[in-house]
N, C-alpha and C positions, 0 to 999 in steps of 0.2 A: 404671614408668610413663613415665618420660622416654625410655627405649629404645623403647617401644611408639611414641610420638609421632613419633620420628625416622624409625622405620620406615614409618609411614603417610605422612609427608611425602615420603619417598623414592619411594614408590609413585605418589603424585600427581604429582610432578615427572616421572617416567617416563611417565605417561599423557599428559601435556601435550606432552612431547617426540615421542611417536609420532604425534600428529596434525599436527605441524608448526606449531601454533599457541601463542604464548606466552600466559601469563595477562595479562588486560587490567588497566590500572591502575585504582585507585580513582577517579582523576579522570574516568574514563568516565562518571560519574553524579555529579549534585549530591547525590543522596540514594542511597547504596549500597543501601539496602534496597528501594527501590522501582524504581531503574533500574540494576540490576546490570551491570557492564561486561563480564563474561566471556561470550565469543561462544557458548559452549555452553548457556547457561542464560537468555539474554536474546534478545529479538526486535530488539534494538538493538545497534549496536557504535559506539564512539566514534571520532572522527577520530585520536586518539592510538593506540588499539588498531590501527586499520587501518594506520596508517603503520608500526607496528612489525612487522605481519604481512604486509607486502606480498609477500614472497617464500615464504609458507608453502605447502606442498606441496599441500594439499587445499583450497585456497581459490580461488574464482573471483569476480572483481569485475565487476559488470555496470552499465553506465549505461543509464538509460532516461529520457531528457529529452524535453521538449516542443518547444524551439525546435531548428529543423534547423540542423546545422552546429556546434552547441556541442560535441559530442564531438570533431570534427575539429580544432577550434581548441586543444584541450588537454583531457586527461582524466586521471584518477588512473592511475598506472603500472600496467600489466598489465591495465587494464579493457577488457571487451569492449563492443561497442555493440549496442543493441537499439532498434529503431524501433518504437514501440508501435503505430502505425496500419498497419503491415504485417506485422511479426514476431509479435505477439501476438494477431492477429485474422484472421478468414476475410476476405479482401479483397473478395469478391463479396456472400456473405450476411453478414448482421450477426450475428456470433458470435465467440466466443473461439476461438483457433487450436485446430483438431481435433487428434486424437491423432497423425496422420501429420506434420502441420506442426509441432506441438510436439515430436515426437521428433527431427526434423531440427534444430531449433533448439536443443534440450538438447545434442545430440551436437556441434553447431558450437561451442557455449560451453564444451564439456568438462564439463558437469554430470552427476553421477551421484546417486544417492539418498543417498550418504554425503558428498557435497561441501558444504562450508560456502560458501553463496552470500551475497554482500554486494551489495545493490542501492542505488544512489543516482541522484539526478537533479537538475534545476533545479526551479524553482517549489516549493521545499520538499518535494521527493520525491512530487509529484502522482502522475506516472506510474510512478515506482519502486514505489509502494504498488500501483498497478494491476498491475505485473509480479509483485509478491508475492502478489496475490490470483489471478491466473492460475495462477502456479506452485502455489499451495496446492491448486487443484482438481485437480492431477496428482500429489498426495501429497508435494509438496516444501513442508513447512510448518516444522517446528521447526529445520531447518538453513538456512532462508532469513532473512537479516537485513536491516534498514534501516541506513543509515549515518546516524546521528544528526545532523541538521543538513544533510545532503546536500551538495551541490556549494557551496552558500552558505557553509556553515562551513569547509569545506576550503580555499576560495578566500580567505576572510578571514583565515585563519590561515597563508596563504602556505605551504601544503604543497606537495610536489612535483607537477607536471603533466608530461604526456608527450604528444607528437603522433604517435608511432610506433604501428603497429598490431601488437599482441603475438599471436604464434601460440600456440595451446593444443592439446595432444593432444585429439582428439575422444573422446567418451565412448561407452559402449555402451548408453545409457539407451533404454528402450522405454516409450512411454506407453500406458497402458490408457485406457479412456473416462473422461472427467473426472467427478468426484464433483459432484452437484448440490446438496450440503449447504451450500455457501457461496454460492449464487447464488439470489436471488429472481426469480421471473417475473411477468410482467403479471397473471395470474391470482391470484397470492399477494397482491400490493398492492390489487387491486380487491376481494378478499375483505376486506381489512382496512378499506378506505374504506367498504365496505357494512356493517362491524361484523359480519361473519361469522367473523371470526378475531381473536382476542385477541393481537394482536401490536403493536409499536410502529414507526411509520415515523419516521426521522430524516432530514430534508431539510437538507442541508448547503449550499445554495445561498446567494447573497447575499439580504439582506432584500428588496431590490427585486424580485428574482426570485421569492422566495416569495410576496410580496403581490400579484403580478401587475402590478406598475408596468412592469417590462419583461419581455419574453417570455425574453430570453437576453442575456447580455453582449454588448456592442457588438463587431461584427467577426467573430463566430463563423460558421461555416458551418451546423452542425447546429441545425435550428429546429423548434419546435412551432408550431401555428397557433392554440393557445390559451394563455392566460396563467393563472398561479396555482399552486396546489399540490393534492396529494392529500388529501382530507378526513381528518382525524385525525392528520396528520403534525405534527411539531414542527420549528422551525428554529433549528439551531444551525451557523452557517457553520464550515467545515472549518478555517479558519485561526485560530479561538479555541483550538485545541489546540496552537498553535505559539508558541514564544518568538520575540521580535526576532531572535535569532541563528539561526534555523531549527530548532533542536532542539524535540523534544516537551516539553510540560510535565510536571510529576512526576505520578506516579500519583495522589496525593491531590488535586491540583489538576484532574486529568482527571476523577476521579470527582465532584468537586464541581460541575464544569462541566456535565456531563449530568445529574446528580441534580436540579440547578436547574431543568431542564425535565421532570423526571419519569422519567428514564431511569437506572435503577439496577441493571440487569441481571436484575431479577426476572421479565422477560417477554422473549421473543425479539424482536430488532430488525432492521429492515430499513433500510439505508442507501441514500439515493438523491440524485441531483443532476439534471445535464442529459443526459450520456451515460454516466455511471458511474465518470469518472475521478476527480473530486474526492471522490465518496462512497467510493471504494476506500481513500482515506486515512483517512477517519473509520472505515471498516470495520476497517482495520489497527488503530487505536488502540483500538476497542471490543473486537475479537476477540483481538488478539496482546498488547496491554498490559494491558487490564483484565480479560480472560478472560470477557467477555460472550458470550452466544449471539447471533452477529450474522451476517447475510447481506447481500450487496451486489446492488442492483437496477441492473444495468447498462443495462437498457433506459430506465430513469429518465424524465425529463420528455419527451424527444423521442419516447419510445413512448407514455407515458400521455397527454401533451398532444396527441397526434396521433389518439387513439383516439376512436371514435364512441360517443355515448351514455353516457359514464362520468360519475360525479359529480365536480365540480371546485370548489374554493373559489377565488374571485377577489375579494381584498379590495379591490383598487385599481380594478377595473371596466374594466380595458384590455381593448379588443377588437381583434382582428386586422384590420388595415386591407387586406388582400388585394393588397399590393403585392409 
């Protein structure tokens, strides 16, 4: 029996060595049963794990931040930069990057279908999660991870930063048409609003946006001309899923958070916000962490709130001023 155990351990060690990725420490998760640290079986990796595996052969680190210039001021060693508003979208039509554009991006980043991709960014991984959602539509799902805590935790722990641009060998990735299974459209949410489909809509905007007190956060460019929310939706601001250090809450805490609003995975879920970026963070939590059937509505309030003749709930009674 002892000889058999040693043999199995030897095989396991050899498999890890062949990937170039070392086993992640148990400190990668506060509860190793709910947030496993091993890159191969978790949608999250810890800062400890990533620092140990910076030089892994089959690893690509990608920063997707909101604030312009933050990457250039310093980034995780070896990281590649992705600008969410140009690299991940079609800049003329409102859409995610099409197959041709995504193919060029994946090749530039050195990403193939067997590459372990770690995404991270500022603002508690807002747009890193958006990046994970776009990659998932092109079949890059299980091998794509978020750095738990993002830039915030990496900086707080004083882990290494670099200002040099790292060159990577281009891949031979070729994108097919994106899958529509992870994306909700206007017609989908309108059908839910009219009670024609038995799905749940999770609006993750601030309470003031949800109630209609404000149409959008101050200073943003993308606006709707109506205030309020989609009928039948429930409001759980995205940040409630995050700890003070930027890491995601435990699986049990997340389940309880959403269950309190009636979302327990028993029905398909559509996440929504203003332009689809904050809601992609909640999509990642629901889909990748909890395993629920969830889609992201990237049209969100700037599409629905600008549509003509659709039902709207406006609890605050705010009316567009026309300015």
